[in-house]
C-alpha positions in Angstrom: 26.2 74.2 68.2 27.7 75.6 71.5 28.4 78.9 69.8 24.8 79.1 68.4 23.4 78.4 71.9 25.6 81.1 73.5 24.4 83.7 70.8 20.8 82.8 71.7 21.5 83.2 75.4 23.2 86.6 74.9 20.4 87.8 72.5 17.8 86.7 75.1 19.5 88.6 77.9 19.6 91.7 75.7 16.0 91.4 74.4 14.2 90.1 77.5 14.0 93.4 79.4 12.7 95.1 76.2 10.0 92.4 75.7 8.9 92.5 79.3 8.8 96.3 79.2 11.5 96.8 81.8 13.2 100.1 81.7 16.9 100.3 81.0 19.1 103.2 82.0 19.3 105.6 79.1 22.0 108.2 79.0 21.4 111.8 77.9 22.2 112.9 74.5 25.7 114.2 74.3 26.8 117.1 72.0 29.6 116.6 69.5 31.6 119.5 71.0 33.1 119.9 74.4 36.4 120.1 76.1 38.9 117.5 74.8 40.3 117.2 78.3 38.5 116.9 81.6 40.1 120.0 83.0 39.1 123.5 81.8 40.0 127.0 82.9 38.0 130.2 82.7 39.2 133.7 83.2 38.3 135.0 86.7 35.1 137.1 86.5 36.8 140.0 88.3 34.7 142.5 86.3 31.6 141.2 88.2 30.6 142.1 91.7 30.4 139.6 94.5 26.7 139.2 94.0 27.6 137.4 90.8 31.1 136.1 91.5 30.1 134.1 94.6 27.4 131.9 92.9 29.7 131.5 89.9 32.4 130.2 92.3 29.8 128.0 93.9 28.9 126.6 90.4 32.5 125.7 89.8 32.8 124.1 93.2 29.6 122.1 92.4 31.3 120.5 89.4 34.7 120.1 91.1 32.9 118.5 94.1 31.2 115.7 92.1 32.4 112.2 91.4 33.2 113.3 87.9 36.7 113.3 86.4 36.3 117.0 85.4 37.7 120.1 87.0 37.1 123.8 86.4 39.7 126.4 87.5 40.6 130.0 87.1 43.5 131.2 84.9 44.2 134.8 83.9 45.7 133.4 80.7 42.5 131.6 79.7 40.6 132.7 76.6 37.4 131.2 78.1 35.1 133.7 79.8 32.0 133.9 81.9 30.1 137.1 82.2 26.8 138.6 83.2 25.0 141.4 81.4 21.5 142.5 80.4 20.5 140.7 77.2 17.2 141.2 75.4 16.9 137.4 74.7 14.8 135.1 76.7 17.5 132.6 77.8 19.1 132.6 81.3 22.5 131.4 80.1 24.3 130.8 76.8 27.4 128.7 76.2 29.1 129.4 72.9 31.9 126.9 72.0 34.5 126.7 69.3 36.3 123.6 68.2 39.8 124.4 67.2 41.3 125.4 69.4 38.7 124.5 72.0 37.3 127.7 73.5 34.0 128.7 75.2 32.2 131.8 76.3 29.4 131.6 78.9 27.0 134.5 79.1 24.5 134.9 82.0 21.4 137.0 81.3 21.1 139.4 84.2 17.7 140.6 82.9 15.9 137.2 82.9 17.7 135.9 86.0 16.9 139.0 88.1 13.3 138.9 86.8 12.7 135.2 87.6 15.0 134.4 90.6 13.4 134.0 94.0 16.8 132.9 95.4 19.2 135.0 93.3 22.4 133.1 94.4 20.9 129.7 93.7 19.5 130.8 90.4 22.9 132.1 89.2 24.6 129.0 90.5 22.2 126.6 88.8 22.4 128.5 85.5 26.2 128.5 85.6 26.3 124.8 86.5 24.0 124.1 83.5 26.2 126.1 81.1 29.4 124.5 82.4 27.7 121.2 81.6 27.9 122.1 77.9 31.7 122.3 78.2 31.6 118.6 79.2 29.6 117.5 76.2 26.2 117.6 77.9 23.3 118.6 75.7 20.1 120.3 76.8 17.9 117.4 77.9 14.3 118.7 78.1 12.5 115.4 77.8 14.2 113.2 80.4 12.1 112.1 83.3 15.2 111.7 85.4 16.6 114.6 87.5 19.2 116.4 85.4 20.8 119.9 85.6 20.3 120.0 81.8 16.5 120.0 81.8 14.7 123.1 80.6 12.0 122.7 83.2 14.4 123.0 86.1 13.7 125.6 88.7 17.2 127.0 89.3 15.9 128.5 92.6 16.3 124.9 93.9 18.1 122.8 91.3 21.8 123.9 91.5 24.1 120.9 91.1 24.8 118.2 88.6 22.7 115.1 89.2 23.8 111.5 89.1 22.4 111.2 85.6 24.6 114.2 84.5 27.7 112.8 86.4 27.3 109.4 84.7 27.1 111.1 81.3 30.2 113.2 81.9 32.1 110.2 83.2 31.2 108.3 80.0 33.0 110.9 77.9 36.2 111.1 80.0 
């Protein structure tokens, strides 16, 4: 009898917010690929000029400066790359990942970023922060009503850092 009563209490605690229409925190969808460890390295983008390197460095600092367990560093031996070039596609950034061994390539689209940026440095930083988010299992999250670096509707002229929502999701993985 006591066990049945406890099950009823626990079930009520779980269902009550749903019945009353109270919102519960919902995490973003995570991808099934990302870095198996919370620390990643990327080859230094020495081939880029400072106009690109500085905001990319700031994007790395944005992730390293959060309350996440993740870190991004530079290593000349890394097979991971970040680059900027003119692409005919419509995207601002693209993160391509491989599973075994884990590897990623981040491409920043100079054509679309230059066309749409009102604050070039912020736009590159926000785009790079978004693309690095994919390395930590974050999926594009266009439908959330919460602030997230992974939203399609972000204005990277002003949204340039991981949000608490993103940080919570990354910490749930590591």
